[in-house]
One Martini backbone bead per residue (centre of mass of N, CA, C, O) as a GRO file, in nm:
protein
  212
    1UNK     BB    1  -1.111  -1.461  -0.590
    2UNK     BB    2  -1.321  -1.220  -0.591
    3UNK     BB    3  -1.512  -1.011  -0.751
    4UNK     BB    4  -1.517  -0.698  -0.842
    5UNK     BB    5  -1.680  -0.420  -0.728
    6UNK     BB    6  -1.800  -0.107  -0.717
    7UNK     BB    7  -1.720  -0.064  -0.424
    8UNK     BB    8  -1.426  -0.144  -0.454
    9UNK     BB    9  -1.347   0.077  -0.657
   10UNK     BB   10  -1.416   0.321  -0.481
   11UNK     BB   11  -1.248   0.249  -0.239
   12UNK     BB   12  -0.972   0.244  -0.386
   13UNK     BB   13  -0.980   0.537  -0.479
   14UNK     BB   14  -1.000   0.673  -0.197
   15UNK     BB   15  -0.757   0.537  -0.072
   16UNK     BB   16  -0.548   0.657  -0.268
   17UNK     BB   17  -0.605   0.953  -0.203
   18UNK     BB   18  -0.519   0.938   0.088
   19UNK     BB   19  -0.226   0.832   0.045
   20UNK     BB   20  -0.154   1.092  -0.151
   21UNK     BB   21  -0.301   1.353  -0.010
   22UNK     BB   22  -0.575   1.452  -0.144
   23UNK     BB   23  -0.665   1.362   0.131
   24UNK     BB   24  -0.690   1.506   0.442
   25UNK     BB   25  -0.682   1.540   0.754
   26UNK     BB   26  -1.034   1.623   0.817
   27UNK     BB   27  -1.168   1.557   0.574
   28UNK     BB   28  -1.480   1.557   0.417
   29UNK     BB   29  -1.727   1.334   0.323
   30UNK     BB   30  -1.952   1.370   0.048
   31UNK     BB   31  -2.204   1.184  -0.058
   32UNK     BB   32  -2.323   1.344  -0.296
   33UNK     BB   33  -2.060   1.399  -0.449
   34UNK     BB   34  -1.974   1.100  -0.479
   35UNK     BB   35  -2.226   1.003  -0.624
   36UNK     BB   36  -2.184   1.185  -0.872
   37UNK     BB   37  -1.902   1.095  -0.956
   38UNK     BB   38  -1.989   0.765  -0.957
   39UNK     BB   39  -2.289   0.711  -1.021
   40UNK     BB   40  -2.436   0.673  -0.732
   41UNK     BB   41  -2.566   0.602  -0.459
   42UNK     BB   42  -2.546   0.633  -0.112
   43UNK     BB   43  -2.513   0.338  -0.029
   44UNK     BB   44  -2.225   0.268  -0.145
   45UNK     BB   45  -2.085   0.505  -0.008
   46UNK     BB   46  -2.134   0.408   0.280
   47UNK     BB   47  -1.980   0.143   0.248
   48UNK     BB   48  -1.710   0.274   0.191
   49UNK     BB   49  -1.687   0.442   0.455
   50UNK     BB   50  -1.697   0.198   0.642
   51UNK     BB   51  -1.434   0.070   0.538
   52UNK     BB   52  -1.247   0.306   0.604
   53UNK     BB   53  -1.306   0.292   0.908
   54UNK     BB   54  -1.219  -0.002   0.957
   55UNK     BB   55  -0.917   0.071   0.836
   56UNK     BB   56  -0.837   0.361   0.959
   57UNK     BB   57  -0.881   0.608   0.732
   58UNK     BB   58  -1.140   0.670   0.893
   59UNK     BB   59  -1.394   0.878   1.067
   60UNK     BB   60  -1.666   0.917   1.284
   61UNK     BB   61  -1.843   1.229   1.334
   62UNK     BB   62  -2.047   1.383   1.524
   63UNK     BB   63  -2.200   1.626   1.315
   64UNK     BB   64  -2.008   1.569   1.047
   65UNK     BB   65  -1.893   1.271   0.976
   66UNK     BB   66  -1.675   1.155   0.743
   67UNK     BB   67  -1.324   1.139   0.802
   68UNK     BB   68  -1.001   1.180   0.783
   69UNK     BB   69  -0.758   1.018   0.928
   70UNK     BB   70  -0.518   1.037   1.138
   71UNK     BB   71  -0.155   1.015   1.204
   72UNK     BB   72   0.133   0.856   1.334
   73UNK     BB   73   0.458   0.783   1.316
   74UNK     BB   74   0.457   0.550   1.523
   75UNK     BB   75   0.238   0.386   1.379
   76UNK     BB   76   0.387   0.340   1.115
   77UNK     BB   77   0.627   0.187   1.238
   78UNK     BB   78   0.457  -0.040   1.360
   79UNK     BB   79   0.334  -0.145   1.096
   80UNK     BB   80   0.605  -0.213   0.964
   81UNK     BB   81   0.696  -0.423   1.172
   82UNK     BB   82   0.458  -0.613   1.146
   83UNK     BB   83   0.491  -0.663   0.846
   84UNK     BB   84   0.778  -0.778   0.855
   85UNK     BB   85   0.708  -1.024   1.036
   86UNK     BB   86   0.506  -1.154   0.844
   87UNK     BB   87   0.701  -1.193   0.606
   88UNK     BB   88   0.889  -1.382   0.761
   89UNK     BB   89   0.674  -1.601   0.814
   90UNK     BB   90   0.614  -1.664   0.522
   91UNK     BB   91   0.899  -1.767   0.465
   92UNK     BB   92   0.933  -1.985   0.690
   93UNK     BB   93   0.637  -2.132   0.606
   94UNK     BB   94   0.565  -2.111   0.307
   95UNK     BB   95   0.308  -1.885   0.240
   96UNK     BB   96   0.323  -1.952  -0.076
   97UNK     BB   97   0.286  -1.899  -0.437
   98UNK     BB   98   0.293  -1.948  -0.748
   99UNK     BB   99   0.321  -1.773  -1.059
  100UNK     BB  100   0.266  -1.749  -1.397
  101UNK     BB  101   0.380  -1.425  -1.424
  102UNK     BB  102   0.682  -1.379  -1.331
  103UNK     BB  103   0.825  -1.212  -1.561
  104UNK     BB  104   0.618  -0.987  -1.570
  105UNK     BB  105   0.655  -0.892  -1.280
  106UNK     BB  106   0.954  -0.826  -1.304
  107UNK     BB  107   0.927  -0.615  -1.530
  108UNK     BB  108   0.744  -0.422  -1.372
  109UNK     BB  109   0.945  -0.355  -1.149
  110UNK     BB  110   1.177  -0.252  -1.333
  111UNK     BB  111   1.021  -0.016  -1.454
  112UNK     BB  112   0.968   0.137  -1.189
  113UNK     BB  113   1.268   0.178  -1.122
  114UNK     BB  114   1.357   0.331  -1.377
  115UNK     BB  115   1.165   0.569  -1.333
  116UNK     BB  116   1.282   0.648  -1.054
  117UNK     BB  117   1.574   0.707  -1.152
  118UNK     BB  118   1.495   0.953  -1.343
  119UNK     BB  119   1.237   1.036  -1.130
  120UNK     BB  120   1.175   1.098  -0.779
  121UNK     BB  121   0.865   1.101  -0.764
  122UNK     BB  122   0.571   1.039  -0.601
  123UNK     BB  123   0.426   0.873  -0.822
  124UNK     BB  124   0.662   0.664  -0.855
  125UNK     BB  125   0.675   0.570  -0.570
  126UNK     BB  126   0.384   0.470  -0.558
  127UNK     BB  127   0.404   0.269  -0.792
  128UNK     BB  128   0.607   0.084  -0.658
  129UNK     BB  129   0.465   0.016  -0.393
  130UNK     BB  130   0.207  -0.101  -0.529
  131UNK     BB  131   0.339  -0.321  -0.699
  132UNK     BB  132   0.452  -0.485  -0.460
  133UNK     BB  133   0.186  -0.531  -0.313
  134UNK     BB  134   0.040  -0.682  -0.548
  135UNK     BB  135   0.246  -0.908  -0.575
  136UNK     BB  136   0.221  -1.017  -0.288
  137UNK     BB  137  -0.074  -1.095  -0.309
  138UNK     BB  138  -0.028  -1.316  -0.527
  139UNK     BB  139   0.174  -1.495  -0.339
  140UNK     BB  140  -0.024  -1.544  -0.136
  141UNK     BB  141  -0.207  -1.824  -0.004
  142UNK     BB  142  -0.432  -1.638   0.143
  143UNK     BB  143  -0.680  -1.420   0.240
  144UNK     BB  144  -0.573  -1.338   0.518
  145UNK     BB  145  -0.293  -1.248   0.424
  146UNK     BB  146  -0.389  -1.041   0.218
  147UNK     BB  147  -0.537  -0.858   0.415
  148UNK     BB  148  -0.297  -0.792   0.597
  149UNK     BB  149  -0.114  -0.675   0.379
  150UNK     BB  150  -0.306  -0.449   0.291
  151UNK     BB  151  -0.363  -0.309   0.561
  152UNK     BB  152  -0.067  -0.239   0.639
  153UNK     BB  153   0.007  -0.081   0.394
  154UNK     BB  154  -0.225   0.146   0.412
  155UNK     BB  155  -0.150   0.243   0.702
  156UNK     BB  156   0.160   0.325   0.620
  157UNK     BB  157   0.183   0.480   0.335
  158UNK     BB  158   0.126   0.772   0.414
  159UNK     BB  159   0.400   0.814   0.554
  160UNK     BB  160   0.575   0.750   0.304
  161UNK     BB  161   0.464   0.969   0.118
  162UNK     BB  162   0.531   1.208   0.297
  163UNK     BB  163   0.836   1.145   0.306
  164UNK     BB  164   0.878   1.137  -0.005
  165UNK     BB  165   0.796   1.431  -0.054
  166UNK     BB  166   1.025   1.546   0.130
  167UNK     BB  167   1.235   1.277   0.039
  168UNK     BB  168   1.285   1.144  -0.260
  169UNK     BB  169   1.582   1.048  -0.254
  170UNK     BB  170   1.553   0.856  -0.015
  171UNK     BB  171   1.338   0.674  -0.133
  172UNK     BB  172   1.497   0.589  -0.386
  173UNK     BB  173   1.748   0.470  -0.238
  174UNK     BB  174   1.605   0.247  -0.080
  175UNK     BB  175   1.511   0.097  -0.330
  176UNK     BB  176   1.779   0.070  -0.493
  177UNK     BB  177   1.941  -0.082  -0.258
  178UNK     BB  178   1.708  -0.338  -0.269
  179UNK     BB  179   1.617  -0.452  -0.553
  180UNK     BB  180   1.806  -0.698  -0.604
  181UNK     BB  181   1.690  -0.861  -0.356
  182UNK     BB  182   1.418  -0.901  -0.524
  183UNK     BB  183   1.473  -0.974  -0.832
  184UNK     BB  184   1.646  -1.223  -0.809
  185UNK     BB  185   1.442  -1.418  -0.665
  186UNK     BB  186   1.214  -1.372  -0.870
  187UNK     BB  187   1.363  -1.493  -1.116
  188UNK     BB  188   1.403  -1.782  -0.948
  189UNK     BB  189   1.156  -1.841  -0.758
  190UNK     BB  190   1.260  -1.728  -0.462
  191UNK     BB  191   1.032  -1.659  -0.223
  192UNK     BB  192   1.173  -1.672   0.044
  193UNK     BB  193   1.386  -1.452  -0.017
  194UNK     BB  194   1.191  -1.234  -0.103
  195UNK     BB  195   1.044  -1.200   0.176
  196UNK     BB  196   1.296  -1.130   0.338
  197UNK     BB  197   1.374  -0.878   0.171
  198UNK     BB  198   1.106  -0.729   0.212
  199UNK     BB  199   1.129  -0.703   0.515
  200UNK     BB  200   1.379  -0.518   0.507
  201UNK     BB  201   1.249  -0.291   0.341
  202UNK     BB  202   1.021  -0.220   0.537
  203UNK     BB  203   1.213  -0.131   0.761
  204UNK     BB  204   1.355   0.095   0.595
  205UNK     BB  205   1.096   0.281   0.576
  206UNK     BB  206   1.114   0.423   0.856
  207UNK     BB  207   1.281   0.673   0.750
  208UNK     BB  208   0.999   0.801   0.621
  209UNK     BB  209   0.830   0.829   0.905
  210UNK     BB  210   0.799   1.162   0.840
  211UNK     BB  211   0.656   1.444   0.865
  212UNK     BB  212   0.655   1.754   0.684
   0.00000   0.00000   0.00000
């Protein structure tokens, strides 16, 4: 994978803010303010905003600028279903690769779950979701699959975070009810079963795809 650039870092920061609801649908991105915050010129900021628009997290409005794109619950559920089917295909075709730090990844997931068990707040829900997404990226066998995994996750996760903020106990229970199905195969390096279980969990997330 290529080395992360400054544009990548800014993009990921703004993307996370959108997903967490720190930027809400209709909020305008001000290039000068972002340039000052990240201490860069307007050129990389424009590149970041173009990427956000390409990924459908933002949209360009004539006379307004780039704003945070709204989303519909039905779209979130559709993205989750598409994502689940891709994960099933990854399992069936064995489109994954082993990772060197398997036990470290397992421990990281278990820590996130234990934190969630003690207090199911939205930051901990987000931390778990993102940890699983990043782990999945490591396991996928090629860049195209990684891009699809990332794109579908971030298009859907805003709905999950909104639902989790509204019903944190439901979000926590969905994760806790399914976590053994993920950690057991991960511990055994049984990635085929891991991806099938993850597909089931992604479908279960549909219950959260309701705006508060």
